[in-house]
N, C-alpha and C positions, 0 to 999 in steps of 0.2 A: 504495501499501503503506498503510497507515495504521498506527502508533508502533506498537498489539499482534501487526499482524502479524509488525512485522519484530523484534518482537521477537522473536517466537516462530522467526523461523523463523532471526536474527544464533543461535538455540541451534541445533533442530534442527544447523544447523551445525557449533555447538562440539559439542555432545557427536560430531558422529559425526567430525568434526577427534579425538578424544581418546578415542574409539574403534581409531583409528587407530591411534595414533604408541600404547600399551599392546598390539595386537592386531601390532605390531611385535618384539617380545622374543621372543622367540626363545631359546631356547640348544642345544648342540647335543646333548645328552645325552637331555633329557625331552619331552613331549609331550605341550604345550600349545593353546588353546581361545581365542580369541576369545571371550565372551560380554557382553551389555547386556537392561538387560528393566526396565517403568517400577515404581516402590516406590509403593503409593495413600498419601496420597490423587494428590498430584504432585509426585512425582519422577522422577529415571532411572540409572541404577547400568549403569555400560560396565569392563571391564578386560578381561583374559587369566588364565586357571585353567589352571594348570600339572600334572602328574598329575606327584611322583615314585617312582622306580621299589621303590619301601615301599608306594604306596599311596597316600600324602597328596596334597593337592591345596590349593595353594600360589596362594590369587587375590588378583592387583595390579587394584585399582580406582578408581576417582573416583565423585566422586555428587553430584550438581545438582536440590536440590530448595525447593516452596518454601514461603515461612513465614507466620506476619500477619507482615502488611506485608514482606516484606525471602523472601531466594532463601540458603541455605544450601553451600558449598562442603561434602563429605568428601572425604580422600581414605586408602589405604594397603597394606598388606602381609597378611593375611593364613594361616596354614598351621588347616585346621584347624582351632582353638579359641583358639588363641592367635595376639595381634594379635606384626607383624614387626618393622615401622611402622606410625606417625599420624600421619599430617597432623592441623594444631589443626582443629576446625571452626571454617569463617568463619560468619556470619550479612552479605548482604549486603542496603540499600533497594533497590538499581540493578539490576535484573538487569547491564550490560552490565561492569561490575564486580566482577557473582558468576561468568559468564564468562572474563573473564579469569585468575580464578586459577584455576577451571581448566582455563583451560591450564594452565595453572603447575605447580599439584595433575600433570594429566597425566604433563608433564612428570620433576618428584618422581618418581612408579613408578617409572614405563619405567627412568632408570639408576639405581633403583637397582635392579631382574631381575637384574643379573645376576651379584652379588654378592653377592646375596640366595641366590641356585641352586645358584651355590657353594658355602659355608655350610650349608645342610639338603646338598645331596650329602655333601657331607665329612662331614659326625657319619652321614649310614648305612654310611660301609666305616671 
């Protein structure tokens, strides 16, 4: 396997790992569903969508995209149009560095899930 093929395989593994970390986010009183989609022209976003009892959707997500000369990694939590948590977007020249941050961001977003969902539920009642 050449270097570019190996980088592509590592990207798929990292996206699957991030999707798995975020899919494990659960709350006993809120429905959730994992999601993943491609972001044109060359990116992907994975995460978990929670549906609150009042119908609002809360998305916990991370993404990676190719940019001019590098790879941009982002992560956060949004409730409808409100950003509840935004991790600083970072750009890297090397895919390996970007994948390391993607893993870190998936962990940070997943850790915030229970706390943020509880806060949103408290605001409903």
